Steps between C-alpha positions, in 0.01 A plus 500: 500500500394461859865480595538865400209625708598718793414312823356811669341688211331822612231695312777737388697202364195383307440849361865513392471155344186609316680805362800292394296234322275747320815691407649184352186417303471859378866506398449188290193648330680828428790302354259306278339825380843648426599183314188523284598853399833360373342230282517714181881495522583163654185299438355284779755223440800732517355681801455179699853394408638831628284500810586146611867525399554831678301378802725194520811720499353725770411202721843342448665824613270545801461139620842368386437125535825321581635176353367311802141526372578284198431147614508177299177459305383856569462565127215245486296732719648827376432443129119455523486777762684745276310382193170572675624854572597544135165372368300700756674829418516439123129415474408793729672751270358341184153534654571854616544626145153368409293550816458766771734460796219434748358214294842338454560509876153360568545212255848424636373507857262216419797262493587494872135550593394192300786303654371592846146387414580179311452190712303680770202311635348784703158622395605861564770475234225449242408863566854617425518280191168646389638852543803406290279366220278807521805725481635304203167529319479876560858548378457294184158619385498776236402846620445852368841631616746268327282235334652153469830440675800406287506116515880485482518742792259286704694181421828671593355630829368154590837351405656741746251371759613142433861615529418648841358163611817321393702774671316436827546124482868513404571796729358312798735209429813712451404713801558195721864497390591868460399824677236696301742779403758262353234283334342801328839634390606169345156450346500848345853442369390172341202677344732773366722240336198332338384840367840593350368457140270797566730691736802527269321663202333747740841626617558674166206745527567532875849635421387698193226673700657553846195676643279199428782274616502673838122463512543126439732486802227681692251230395730231641539691826130584537375157393756283676746652745270741687197266532719210612668704775169650617330157498778353712472791747120463513535129582676595822203709612194313373364150549421263211127579506557877489742454211255283309216749537716794392640313201138447393490872424747460215242466217320811624823699534600383151175636358546830683860527376389432143235770528723766660829430321389370160148637463356148470135521596296189576126453477297461817457130420874442477567701814248272668685198362828625644335553840348149486844343459649719775212417736532128426869514587443694821212274599708189441776638724258603775327163513801277433615267776851489357741797477592628156820369343828637628686798356639302208147482362471876461541620142860605427393861481 
């Protein structure tokens, strides 16, 4: 990621990078909200098949990886990388039909945050781990707004978090061989192939109801193409620490998007839980001695 940072970044560059990154995160959240509105027609499984499949086609058209990227043995890295994308997206959408958007994002965000904290021997990281556990407790405890959370939704959201961890680990390895744009394109294409059993049946209602079909294309653009382009542009203006802090806002922005776009209200306790996880992530970035992972570790949003 540091390789993308502008060597002479000015305050205006940083402001532009901030706007780009928040725009990318917001675009992803809007796409997720739009996808949830299409669940009655496509179901979460069909929607994720359409989203990933269409996103793969868009990336293939835009990035156009040539035959030279296919090296002997590349599939050994590409298959688990693409599979992690498929699992992460599939579980995210399964959780989204059962839980508010903000909670799904918060649970999913615990994956990379836990990976950053595991193995640390610094006393200060106990504070961030404590915030994570506090946030998890506040999210899981029953409240007067929505009562108990759907256990299948929670398991699916945490599965998505595990998928994000595998995505980071495999993405870091494949990022040493391929540029981030080509790696993401091939990974998304692999994920689309793995999700074909859910993509193909969803094509029938997409053609039968063209308005909703166009909206599904919009989900792919908002949740994949636009955020990816904006993230890449932001990387050229912001340093790794700035990026890490801003990405920590994602659970909060997810909760705000769910409230404004889907009318999903959270209790004060669960809002506090979301903020705990966001603060733990930002605190970990601010006090870390190592830079965050490179661009391949960003979610394929």
